[in-house]
N, C-alpha and C positions, 0 to 999 in steps of 0.2 A: 586234244588236236596237236599236230603234228609244230613242231618247231622249224622256220625257217633260218637261215641263218642268211643275213643279207651281206652285201659289200662283196660282192663277188671280187676274186685274185686277179690282180693284172700278171703280165711276164716279169719274172725276179727284176729282171733289167731295168724295169720302169715301177716295181712296187714300192709304192711309200717314198717316191724320191725327194730328197733331203731339198726342201723348199723353204724351211723357216714356219711353216705353217704348223699348228698341232695337230698330231694325228688321235683319232679316238682313245681312252684310256683305257687299259684293262684294268677295272678294277681287283676285278676277281685275283688275280696276277700279284697285285699290290699287296692285298691282306697277306698271301701266303708268303711274303716276304717277312714280316711279322715270326709267323712259327715256325720259319728258318732263325731269323735273329734269337726268337726264345731257346731253341736248343743250344745257340751256342753259349747264352748267358747262362745257362744250367747246367752246362758242359763246366763251367767256370766256378759258379758260384755252390755246387753241391760239397766239392771236395772241400772247397775253401773256409765254407759255412759250417762243415762235419755234418750235413744233410745226408743221413746215411739210410732211413728209414724207408726209401724209397728201392734205393740201388739201381736207380734208371741210369745210370753210366754205366751199370755193368749189362745191363741188360741190351741198351741202344748206344750203339756209335755216333753219340750226338754231335761229336766232330765235323759229320758229314752236313751239317746243315749249310757252310761253307761252299761244298760241292754244289749243291742247292743253289746258291747265290750265283756262280759261277755259270751253271745250264742257264738261268734265268738272265743273266745278262748276256749271251749270247742268241738268246730268244727274242728278246726285248730290241737290244741293238738293230738286230734285223725288221724287224716288226716297223723298229721307226725309220731308219737311216737304209731302208735296202736298194734304194735307186741311188746311192752315196756314190756321186762324179766328178769327176774335175779338181782342179788345186785348192778350187775356192770354197766348193762344197766341204771339201776336205779339210780346210782349216776352219773351217768354223762347226765341223763336230769333231775337231780337238779342243778347238775353245770349249765349246758348250761340256763336254765332257769332262774336262780340267775344273769349268766353275760347277759341275756334278762334286767332286769329288774333295776339292783340296781347300772350301773355306770350313768344312765340317773338319777336316782332319787337321788343319791348321790349329784350330782350336781345344780337337783332343790334345795335339803334340804339346801345345803352351800349359794347359792344365797335366799332361804328365810331367814334366818338368816342375812342377810344384806340389804333385800329389805324393808319386809311387818313387821310390827309390831305385837309380838309372842303372842300368846294366849294361855296359859298355863295352865290356870285355876287352878293355885297355885300348881303348880306341879315342884319342881325341875328341872330348865332347863336341866341338865347332864341326868337325867333320863330321860324326856320327849325327848331327841334327841338322846339317844341310844333305845330307844323306835320304834323313827323313822326310824334309819339306819338300824336296824333290819326287818322292815317291819312287824312289828306285834302290830300296835297300834291301829286297830279294833278286835284283838283276846281278848283282854280286857274287861271286865266290865267298866272299867275307861271310861266313855262319852268324859272326856278331853285329853283324848288322840289326837284322830283323828282330831279336828280340829287346833292342835297346829303344829307351823313350816309352812308345806304347807298342807294346809287344802285337797286338791285335793286330797291328795297322798294316803288316806285312801282307793280309789280302788285299788292302787298297791299292799299294806296289804290284800285285800279281794283275790287278786289273787294270791297272794302268799301263802295264805291257800288253792286256788285250787288242786295248782299244788299240794300238800301231799294228797289230796281226788285223785288226778286223777291217783295216784301211786294204790291205792285200785278199784276205779273205773272201771280201762280201763282192769283187768282180767275178765275173766270167772267166772259168777254167776250161781249158780244152778237153781235160779229163773229170770237169764235171766234179760235184759234192765226192766222187770217189777218190778223187786222186786229193782231194782236202781231207777228208779225214785218214785217209793212207798218213799225210805228210805228218798230222798229230797224232797217230799211232806210233810211227818212226820214232820223231821224239820222245812220247813218253818210253819206247821200249830204249832207245839211249839211255834218258835216265835211271832207268833201270840197270841198265849193264855199269852206268856207272857208279851206282849206287853199292850197288853187288862188288863192285871193283874194292870200293872204300877211300882213292886218293887220286891223284893226278898228277903228274907234273907239268909243267907249261913255263917257257921259258927259265928254268933254273929255279922256280918256287914252284913249291910242294903245297897244294890244295887237297886238304881233306873234306873227304864228299861223304852222305850219309843219305840215310832213306828219308829223313823229315826232312834236310835243306834242298836234296831233289825232286820228292814224288810229292812232297806235301805244302811245301812252302813256295817252290820253285815255279819260274812259269812254264818249262818245258814240260812237265809232269803235268800241270794241271789243265793243258790248252784243249786236251781232248775233250773235256767237260765242255769248256767253251763252244769248241767247234759244232758237239754234238746239240748244244740249243739253237746255234745258226741254221744246221739242217731241221731240228723238227720246227722252227721259225718257216723256214722254206716249204716245210710239207703243208703246215696250216695253212700258210698265205695262196698256197694250192690248191688246196682241197676244200676249206670251210665251207663254198659257198655249194658243194656239192653234199655236204652234210646237213641231211634231214631227218630229226630226232624227235619221237615223244619224250615229255618231258620227262616220265617217269624211267622210259630208258636210257636218258641221259644221267639220270638221278643213279640209277643203277651201275652207268659206267664211272661217274664220278667217285663212287662209294668203292667200288672195284680198284680204281686208281689209287684214292687213298690207302686200303688195303694191303694194296701191293707193297707202296713205301714202306707200312709198318710192320710187314712181315720179309721185307728185305732187311731192315734194319735190324730186325730182332733175330735174323736168320742166320746174318753171316758167320758169325764168330762160330756157328754149329756145321756148315757147309762149306769152310775154306778149309779145313782138313783132307776133302772129299778132291778140292783143287789145288792143291799144294799138296799133297799125304806127307812126305819127304823133308821137307823146305829146303829143298836144294835152292830155290830162288825165293830168298824169303822179301825179296822186293815187290814181287806182284801180289804176298799176300799184305805185306804192308799198305800199299796201293788201294787194294781192293778195302781193306778194313776203313779206311777214308774217303775212297772216291765211287768203291762200287755201286753204292745205289745211284750215281750218275744218270743211265736208262731209266730206270724206274723215275727219279724227277721228271725227265725229261715226259714219261706219260702223262703225268699228273697234270703237267705245265699248259701241254697241247690240250688236253679233257678239259679243263677249266679257262680255258682260253676260250672254247666255243660258248660258253655261256648259255646252257642248255638247259642246265638242270639246276633242281632246286638247291642244292650245296652250294655253286657258283651261285648264285644270285643272294645265299645268303652271306658269301664274302664279300660283296658288295653291300652291307652294310655299313655305315657310316663311321661308326666308329672302330669298325676293324681296317678300314679304309688309312682311317686315321692314325691307328698304329702301323699299318704297314708304312704310311710315309714317314713317321720318325723313326723306320726300325734304323736307317742306315745311322742315326746318332745313337741310336738305345746302340748299336754293334761298337761303336767307337769310343763310348764312354763308360761301357758296362763292366768292364776290366779295373779301367781307373777309379771309381769308385770303388766296388768290392777291393781293392788294394788301399783305398783311403779306409775302409770299415774293418779293413783288418788289421793294419797299424793302429787303430786307435778300440780294437775289439777291447780293451780290457774297459773302457766307459760303458761298453753295455753288457757289461757282465751281468747285469740283473734283469736284463731280459733271456726270456726262450727261444730258441735259436730258431722257433718259426717266427716270433716278433720280429727278430734280426731281416728274416727275408724278408717280411713284410714290410719292414722298414726299406731297406735297400730298393724292394723293387717299385716301390713309392716314391722313392726320389731318385728312380732311374727315370723313369718315364717322366716326371717335370721338369728332370735337367734334359732331357732328349726333347721335349717338345719346346723349350726356352731355345735350345740349339737351332733345332729347325724352324722356329718362328722367326728368332730376332739373326741367326747366323745365317745357315744353309737360302733360305729363300731370299732374303734380300741381296747377299752377297752375290748369289749366282745369279740372279736375274743382272745386276750393274756388271759383271764379268761377263755375261753375254751381250751386254749392250740394248737389255731390252726392256732398264726401268725410263722412260720416259711419263713425262709429265700428260697427262690425258689431260686434254680440251673439256672432255664432258663432265657437267655437273655431278657429284654423284648423287645416286637417289638414294631418301631417308633411310630405305630398308637397307642399303649401301653400308649408310652411314652409323646406321645401329649395330649394324652386324660387326662394323670397325671396332666402335664401343667398346662392344661386349667382350669383343677379342681381347682388346689391347687390357681390359678390367680382369681377364680371367691371366694372361699373363702375367700382370702385377700380382697377383694372387699368389701364380706359380711362385713367381720369383722369393713374394716374402719365406713359402714356405719354405722352400730350399735353404734358404738363408737361416732360419730358423733349425731346419732338420742337420746341415752342417755344423753349426755351430754347438749345437747339442750334443754330437758325435764327438768333435774337436775338442769343447772346449770343457767336458766332463773331466775331472780329475780324480785318481783312485792311488791308495797308497799304500804302498806294500811294507812289510817287516821281514826283510832278510834276514835266515837263518843257515847256518852253513850245512850242506848236507852229509857231509862227513864221507866223499867219496875219500879213498884211498890216494895216496898224491901219488901223480906221476901213474897214473893207471895208463897202461898201454893199450892202442887199437893196431894190431897186427907190425908192432914198432917202427909206426910212421907217424902216428900221431899220439900224442898224452893229455888226457885229461887230466891237469894239474889239483881244479879246483870246479865247485860247484855250490851256486848260492839257490836257496827257494824260498820267495816270498809270496806270503798268503795275505789277502786283502778281504777285507770286512764283508765283501759281496760274494766271497767265497772261490774267487779265481787265484790264480798261482802264477809268478814269474819267476823263470827259469833262468841261471845267469849259468852258461859252462864256460869255464877260463879254459882253451885249446893253447897248445904247443906243437908244433912243427917238427920233429926229430933228427929228419934231412931233407934236405933242397928236393922240393917237389910242386907239383903242380894241385892247388887243394880242388879236385874235382869230385870228391867225396859226396854222398849223400847219406845227412843225419839223419838216423830214424829215432823220433822222441815220441815214445808210444805208452799211455795210460794203461796198465796194467792191474785186475785184480789178485786175489791170493791164489789163484789156478796158473797165472802168469797169460791169462786171455786177456788180449788186448781189446780194450775199451773204448780208448780214441788213439789219435794220431797228431802230431804235430811235426811231421816229418820238414827238412829243408835240405839245401843244397849248398853248401861253401861255392864262395865266391868265383873260384876257378882262375884265382891269381898263383904267379909263381914264389912261392914261399921257400925262403931260407931256412939254412936250420936253426935252428933255436928261436925261431919267432913265435910270438904270441900274440893271442888276440882272443875277444870274448865275444859270444853269440847271446842273446836274450830272446828267447820263445814265452809267450804269452798262452795260458793254458785254461779257456772256460770255464766255470764253477759248474757244471753242467755237466762238462767231461770228466770231472771228479769224481762223481759220486760212484760209490761203491769200489774206489781205487787205492788199492794197498803198495803200489809201487809205480815208480817212473823208469820204463827200460831204452836202452841209450845202445845204438847199435849205428856200426859206421858200414856203410854200402860202396863196392867200386862198381861204377856207373857201366862200366866196359863189360865185368867180366861176372856182374850180379852177383860177385862173393861176398861174404860177410866176414870183416878184418877180427881176426880173435883177439880175445879180452883178456890180459894175464892177471890181474889179480880183482879182488873184491866181490860182494854178490853176484852169481851170475848164473845164467839159464843159457837154452839153446846150446848146447855143450859148449860153452865158453866165448859164445860170440854173440850174448848180449848180458850189458851191463845191467844190475836193479838196483834201484836205488831207491830203499823202504820211504815208507809217506809218515808211518805210524810215531816218528820220532819229530816230525816237525810240529810244533806246538798251533794251534788255530789262533784266529783272531777275531 
């Protein structure tokens, strides 16, 4: 039997006017938000926890989950606020969107101050905090703002920028949607040209520009995705009443849309050489690898919003809708929780990596639901001015539902407290021994490794302490490759990290502590250490000690270390 899509559309000028009344929810799209958030979670968790068995990150550019969010944002805003007109309605719109973003962002920012090391790049903490709380960290030329405090909040800043763009973009233009797309494409092109140039001088100040800053983080490089979502919503509002599909035909289209997204994600790496064969315009390749699937995401959103096939109906299952509703909290909290587990990973050394992953995901879902239920929802209502006391007496079923939900939240709070206490308060002791590194082992006559200590715990893990010395005045931008290798020099695991980037004086000393989990040391015979220049991607030569890679990697044997 054919499925008739109801609710015929109005002209865009009158489509879903902003009256303050709720519009019908598109639950299938809410569920899709969870899968996009899961892409980002895996994108960060897999390398941090060294989950390399699936190699998903090598096959799929999972960072494009953010691109899906931007396309979906343009779609939903057009669907809900398509008739946005007048100063009063614009004020209500900005109030509603601020209430949607800020409460969860505030909690995540405060948690970040307590959980993970700050990366503020020499900027005063108060200044950095203000910029983050105002959600404008990607609006500035200063690259140091975006990774500070909660690094993933950069997308919140870019989304906040889109809200102001929406006020102008939703109005009718003489050039129509063609003009809007051309403007967004020109903004992207300008960002690519600026990234190709590398820097810009303005009022005597030199601003370094880069592909990540302009094409991945910055609003001008991402506006095209948002405008694409708005255009797709406009087409959907216009054509949805004319689409009359058999259930199985609609399901086939849904499967095709999903397959196209998977194909696009998995094929970008192989088709890019054909698009940019000589890499003369590297910014285009960079943007395509991170945002190139936006049109395919748009097709998927259009098809699922029709709610005509079986897959879209499955996506309306309550459990999936709930996961989609907490996906914003999942996104905001996942990096903070991952950083906390990573900094306390020696306390979990007896657990297999998959057990640690399961613990991480369980705690992430619990904390996200708590944040959604206790922070996002009530404060959103309060900030929007919609938390009025109802004069109606609640029914017995509603009271029962409320009490049951309160009990669940209480249990979640107890569970989260126990898990965090277990991760944070379990203590592991190490017996430290000198590695026997030749004194003043020089890396490219830039940095000297004066001493190394290795401690083994009863759980089998190891703590590595490297005492460094800067031989010249320089900015410490190097990446330190710490590799666990076998007798043949094959890399079994890595614990790479980047130096803090501050300007070091000659003879300045510091120590770095690295923890290596027990499962990473199985079959290991040595630890390899190399320094990488992030600009040239060249390794600094090592002047003494056991080495390989043509004297570019220092090898520290493990056999001489006593086990405990």
